[in-house]
C-alpha positions as CSV (number, residue, x, y, z in Angstrom):
1,M,-60.5,53.1,20.9
2,I,-60.8,49.7,22.0
3,I,-58.1,48.1,24.1
4,A,-56.8,44.5,25.0
5,K,-53.4,44.6,27.4
6,N,-50.5,42.4,27.5
7,Q,-47.7,42.0,28.3
8,G,-45.4,44.6,26.9
9,F,-42.7,47.0,28.4
10,I,-43.3,50.1,30.0
11,F,-41.1,53.3,30.6
12,P,-41.2,57.0,31.6
13,M,-42.0,58.7,28.2
14,S,-39.1,60.7,26.1
15,S,-37.9,63.5,27.9
16,F,-38.1,65.5,24.6
17,K,-40.9,68.2,24.0
18,I,-43.1,69.2,21.6
19,P,-44.1,72.9,21.8
20,D,-47.7,72.9,22.7
21,F,-49.1,74.2,19.1
22,S,-52.9,74.3,18.6
23,L,-54.2,72.0,16.0
24,T,-54.4,74.8,13.4
25,I,-50.8,76.3,13.2
26,Y,-49.7,72.3,13.6
27,Q,-51.4,71.4,10.3
28,Y,-49.7,74.1,8.9
29,I,-46.7,72.8,9.7
30,Y,-47.0,69.2,9.8
31,P,-50.5,68.6,7.7
32,K,-49.6,65.3,7.3
33,F,-49.1,64.1,10.7
34,A,-52.1,66.8,11.9
35,V,-54.4,64.8,9.6
36,L,-53.0,61.5,11.1
37,L,-54.2,63.0,14.6
38,T,-57.4,63.8,13.3
39,G,-58.3,60.5,11.6
40,E,-59.0,62.3,8.2
41,I,-57.0,60.3,6.0
42,M,-58.0,56.7,5.0
43,N,-55.9,55.1,2.7
44,A,-58.6,53.1,0.8
45,E,-57.0,51.0,-1.0
46,K,-55.8,49.4,2.2
47,M,-56.5,48.9,5.7
48,K,-53.8,50.4,7.9
49,V,-52.3,48.1,11.1
50,E,-49.8,50.7,12.4
51,I,-47.6,49.1,15.3
52,W,-45.9,51.1,18.0
53,S,-42.3,49.4,19.1
54,D,-38.9,49.8,20.2
55,V,-36.4,47.4,18.6
56,M,-34.6,46.8,22.1
57,C,-38.3,45.4,23.6
58,P,-37.9,42.0,23.9
59,F,-42.0,41.8,23.4
60,C,-42.0,43.6,20.7
61,Y,-40.3,40.9,18.3
62,I,-42.4,38.0,19.9
63,G,-45.7,40.0,19.5
64,K,-44.6,40.6,15.8
65,R,-44.7,37.1,15.2
66,R,-47.8,36.5,17.2
67,F,-49.2,39.4,14.7
68,E,-48.2,37.6,11.5
69,K,-49.3,34.2,12.4
70,A,-52.4,36.1,12.7
71,L,-52.3,37.9,9.7
72,D,-51.3,34.6,7.8
73,Q,-54.5,33.5,8.9
74,L,-56.6,36.3,7.5
75,P,-58.4,36.1,4.1
76,G,-57.7,38.9,1.6
77,K,-54.7,39.9,4.1
78,E,-53.0,41.6,0.8
79,N,-55.1,44.0,1.6
80,I,-53.5,45.2,4.8
81,E,-50.5,47.7,5.1
82,V,-48.9,47.0,8.3
83,I,-46.8,50.1,9.5
84,W,-44.1,50.6,11.9
85,K,-44.0,53.3,14.6
86,S,-41.2,54.7,16.3
87,F,-41.0,54.5,20.8
88,Q,-38.5,54.6,22.9
89,L,-38.4,53.0,26.3
90,N,-35.4,55.4,26.9
91,P,-34.7,58.1,24.8
92,D,-31.4,59.2,27.2
93,L,-30.0,56.1,27.4
94,R,-26.2,56.0,26.5
95,T,-25.1,53.4,24.0
96,D,-22.6,51.3,26.3
97,P,-21.5,47.8,25.1
98,T,-19.7,47.1,27.9
99,K,-23.2,46.7,30.0
100,N,-25.6,43.8,29.6
101,I,-28.8,43.5,29.7
102,N,-28.8,42.5,33.3
103,Q,-27.2,45.5,34.7
104,Y,-29.2,47.7,32.9
105,L,-32.4,46.0,34.1
106,S,-31.2,45.9,37.3
107,E,-30.5,49.3,37.1
108,V,-33.3,50.7,35.4
109,K,-35.9,49.0,37.4
110,G,-34.0,48.7,40.5
111,M,-33.7,44.8,40.7
112,S,-31.2,42.3,41.8
113,M,-29.0,41.0,39.1
114,E,-30.6,37.4,39.8
115,R,-33.8,39.1,39.5
116,A,-33.0,40.2,36.3
117,A,-31.5,37.6,34.8
118,Q,-34.7,35.3,36.1
119,L,-36.9,37.6,34.1
120,N,-34.3,37.4,30.8
121,Q,-35.0,33.6,31.1
122,Q,-38.4,33.9,30.9
123,V,-38.9,36.3,28.1
124,T,-36.2,33.6,26.3
125,E,-38.5,30.8,26.9
126,M,-41.4,32.9,25.6
127,A,-39.4,33.9,22.2
128,A,-38.5,30.2,22.1
129,S,-42.3,29.3,22.1
130,E,-42.5,31.4,19.0
131,G,-39.7,30.0,17.0
132,L,-37.1,32.8,17.9
133,H,-33.8,32.4,19.6
134,Y,-32.6,35.3,21.8
135,E,-29.3,35.4,23.0
136,L,-30.1,37.9,26.1
137,D,-26.5,37.5,27.4
138,K,-25.2,39.2,23.9
139,A,-27.3,41.8,23.7
140,I,-26.0,45.3,23.3
141,V,-27.6,48.3,25.1
142,A,-28.0,50.5,22.4
143,N,-30.0,54.2,22.1
144,S,-32.7,52.7,19.5
145,M,-32.8,56.5,17.8
146,N,-30.6,55.5,15.1
147,A,-32.6,52.2,14.9
148,H,-35.6,54.0,14.0
149,R,-34.5,56.4,11.5
150,F,-33.0,54.0,9.8
151,S,-37.1,52.3,9.8
152,H,-38.4,55.5,8.5
153,F,-35.7,55.1,5.8
154,A,-36.9,51.4,4.8
155,L,-40.3,52.8,4.6
156,S,-39.5,54.9,2.2
157,K,-38.1,52.4,-0.1
158,N,-41.3,50.0,0.9
159,K,-39.0,47.6,3.1
160,Q,-39.5,48.8,6.5
161,D,-41.2,45.2,7.8
162,E,-37.9,43.5,6.5
163,A,-35.9,46.4,8.1
164,E,-37.7,45.4,11.6
165,E,-37.0,42.1,11.0
166,Q,-33.4,42.7,10.8
167,L,-33.2,45.0,13.7
168,F,-34.8,42.9,16.1
169,K,-32.8,39.6,15.2
170,A,-29.3,41.4,15.2
171,Y,-30.4,43.2,18.7
172,F,-31.5,39.7,20.4
173,T,-30.0,37.0,18.3
174,E,-26.8,38.0,17.0
175,G,-25.7,40.8,20.2
176,K,-24.9,43.6,17.0
177,N,-24.9,47.3,18.2
178,T,-28.2,48.5,16.6
179,D,-26.8,52.3,17.2
180,D,-24.2,51.8,15.1
181,I,-23.9,53.5,11.7
182,N,-22.1,50.4,10.2
183,V,-23.9,47.7,11.7
184,L,-27.4,49.3,10.1
185,I,-25.9,49.7,6.8
186,N,-25.1,46.0,6.7
187,L,-28.4,45.6,7.6
188,G,-29.8,47.8,4.5
189,K,-27.7,46.1,2.2
190,S,-29.0,42.6,3.4
191,I,-32.4,43.9,2.7
192,G,-31.5,45.6,-1.1
193,L,-31.1,48.8,0.6
194,D,-28.5,51.4,-1.1
195,E,-25.8,51.6,0.8
196,T,-24.8,55.1,-0.8
197,E,-27.7,56.9,0.0
198,L,-28.5,55.1,3.3
199,R,-24.9,56.2,4.9
200,K,-26.5,59.9,3.4
201,V,-29.1,59.5,5.7
202,L,-27.7,58.3,9.1
203,E,-24.6,60.3,9.3
204,S,-27.1,63.3,9.1
205,D,-30.2,64.0,11.1
206,H,-32.8,63.0,8.4
207,Y,-35.6,61.5,9.9
208,T,-35.5,62.3,13.6
209,E,-39.0,64.5,13.3
210,D,-40.2,61.7,12.1
211,V,-39.6,59.7,14.8
212,R,-40.3,62.0,17.2
213,M,-43.7,62.8,15.3
214,D,-44.2,59.2,16.6
215,I,-43.4,59.6,19.7
216,Y,-45.7,62.5,20.1
217,E,-48.5,60.8,18.4
218,S,-48.1,57.8,20.6
219,Q,-48.7,60.3,23.5
220,Q,-51.8,61.7,22.1
221,L,-53.5,58.3,21.5
222,G,-52.7,57.2,25.3
223,I,-49.7,55.0,24.8
224,R,-47.3,54.1,27.5
225,G,-45.5,50.9,26.8
226,V,-44.9,48.6,23.8
227,P,-45.5,46.6,21.4
228,F,-48.9,48.7,20.7
229,F,-51.1,48.1,17.6
230,V,-53.3,50.0,15.9
231,F,-56.5,48.7,13.6
232,N,-57.4,50.9,11.1
233,R,-57.8,53.5,14.0
234,K,-60.5,51.9,15.6
235,Y,-59.2,49.0,18.0
236,A,-56.0,48.5,19.4
237,V,-53.9,45.6,21.2
238,S,-51.1,46.3,24.1
239,G,-48.9,44.0,24.8
240,A,-47.4,41.0,23.3
241,Q,-51.0,38.9,23.4
242,E,-52.0,35.8,21.8
243,T,-52.0,35.3,18.3
244,P,-56.1,34.2,18.5
245,V,-56.5,38.0,20.0
246,F,-54.9,39.7,17.3
247,L,-57.0,37.5,14.4
248,Q,-59.9,38.2,16.2
249,N,-59.1,41.9,15.9
250,L,-58.0,41.4,12.1
251,E,-61.5,39.8,11.4
252,K,-63.6,42.4,13.3
253,S,-61.4,45.5,11.9
254,F,-60.9,44.8,8.5
255,G,-64.5,43.1,8.0
256,E,-65.9,46.7,9.0
257,W,-63.2,48.3,6.3
258,R,-64.1,46.2,3.4
259,K,-68.1,47.2,4.3
260,D,-66.3,50.5,3.4
261,N,-64.5,50.0,1.6
262,P,-66.5,47.7,-1.1
263,T,-64.2,48.1,-4.4
264,V,-60.9,46.6,-2.9
265,G,-60.5,43.5,-4.2
266,L,-60.8,44.2,-8.1
267,Q,-60.2,41.1,-10.6
268,V,-57.8,43.9,-12.7
269,Q,-56.8,42.2,-16.3
270,E,-53.5,44.7,-17.2
271,G,-53.6,46.1,-20.9
272,A,-51.7,48.8,-22.3
273,V,-51.9,52.0,-20.3
274,C,-51.2,55.8,-20.2
275,R,-50.3,57.3,-16.3
276,P,-50.0,61.2,-15.4
277,D,-46.3,61.0,-16.1
278,G,-46.2,60.6,-19.0
279,E,-45.2,56.7,-19.1
280,C,-47.4,54.7,-21.7
281,E,-46.8,50.9,-21.8
């Protein structure tokens, strides 16, 4: 895997432990995840771009915008599938609405409050250059597990990218507590997710294992900071690189993928059909 590096957040990896199963046992227990690890699955319909991120990482939102600008310039972008993967910069973090981001950085990074404020101002200016408005003074330091579970639920409804956008906006612009279930439900309603179903998910531990699988997978890939973009499981970009870097990797990986999937892009005229589920129309 070829990796390009740039700005990103690097914190100690998760403290939770995954049993040291052999791949054979892992395939038996988590067959879908094992296939991802071995690289045996290939969705011939679309090329995958996987993005490991954490909602509390300011570079992840910036990286999202730069990647989107690159994707908009790619001919055939409709054949790209973007999947957001979970990564926790601080899995042991206790949500504390009374603590501001400068205090948090000062404690975690061992720097002065003044230095933390300077760094946040630099990040705010970087975000502004991409059309993003950061209000870091209002950001609530929150554990991201519930936000990641929310994202996984949105993925199951084909609304993950919209969910990620709402999470970043809530955290960096609106100063909302992204660990709060009611906040997440309102974010879900804003993108068309069912309130009752979403509440049932968030009030349980549903999708917790999916989040942990993403984190474990990041460890297997050697990911130590976010954002981290993986193109067709062959090329990778670490950090909020400039848009041309993303475009270069998209063009290269997509060009190679299309050679292996020459039937992509058929012009289909729709007519009456019957489907395996018994529906005919």
